[in-house]
C-alpha positions as CSV (number, residue, x, y, z in Angstrom):
1,M,78.4,-24.7,226.3
2,S,77.1,-27.4,228.8
3,L,79.5,-28.9,230.5
4,E,77.7,-32.0,232.1
5,N,79.9,-35.1,232.3
6,K,83.2,-33.4,231.0
7,T,85.9,-33.8,233.5
8,A,88.6,-31.4,234.8
9,F,91.7,-32.2,236.7
10,I,92.3,-29.1,239.1
11,T,96.2,-28.7,240.7
12,G,95.9,-27.4,244.1
13,G,92.0,-28.3,244.1
14,N,92.1,-28.1,248.4
15,T,92.3,-24.7,248.8
16,G,91.8,-21.0,247.2
17,I,90.9,-20.6,243.9
18,G,91.3,-24.0,242.5
19,F,89.1,-24.6,245.6
20,G,86.4,-22.3,244.3
21,I,86.8,-23.4,240.5
22,A,86.2,-26.7,241.4
23,Q,83.3,-25.5,243.1
24,A,81.9,-23.9,240.1
25,L,82.2,-26.9,237.9
26,I,80.8,-29.4,240.5
27,A,77.8,-27.4,240.1
28,E,78.2,-27.4,236.3
29,G,78.1,-31.4,236.2
30,V,81.4,-31.7,235.6
31,N,83.4,-34.7,237.4
32,V,86.8,-33.2,239.4
33,A,89.4,-34.8,240.2
34,I,91.7,-32.7,242.6
35,T,95.6,-32.4,243.7
36,S,96.7,-31.7,247.4
37,R,100.1,-32.0,249.1
38,S,98.4,-33.2,252.0
39,L,96.0,-36.4,251.6
40,S,94.1,-34.8,254.6
41,R,93.3,-31.8,253.1
42,A,92.5,-33.4,250.1
43,E,89.9,-35.6,252.0
44,E,88.4,-32.5,253.7
45,A,87.8,-30.7,250.4
46,A,86.2,-33.6,249.0
47,K,83.7,-33.8,252.1
48,K,82.9,-30.2,251.4
49,F,82.3,-30.9,248.0
50,G,80.2,-34.2,248.7
51,R,77.1,-31.9,249.2
52,L,77.6,-30.3,245.8
53,A,78.5,-32.9,243.5
54,K,76.3,-35.0,241.5
55,K,78.4,-37.8,240.6
56,Y,81.9,-38.5,242.3
57,I,85.3,-36.5,242.9
58,D,88.2,-38.6,242.8
59,K,91.1,-37.3,245.2
60,I,94.7,-37.6,244.2
61,L,97.6,-36.9,246.3
62,S,100.4,-35.2,244.5
63,H,103.9,-35.4,246.2
64,L,106.0,-32.6,245.6
65,K,109.1,-32.3,247.1
66,E,112.0,-29.6,247.1
67,R,115.5,-30.8,246.2
C-alpha cells in the first residue's frame, strides 16, 4: 500500500514518538501536519523535517491550557 500523497495529522509531532512517526511518514511521501504547544518547537521540528520532506510540512500551533 502506497502512502505517497496521503496526508497525516500528528499531535505532538515535534518530539518523541510523534516526531519519529512524522519522520517515517515523510520518508514515505506523506504530507504531514504536526501540532505543538509551542510555536518555536514546531518550527524547529519543521526545520529538521525539511531535509526529509518531499513537498511541505504544515505547522499548527495548538493551544492546550489547563483549567
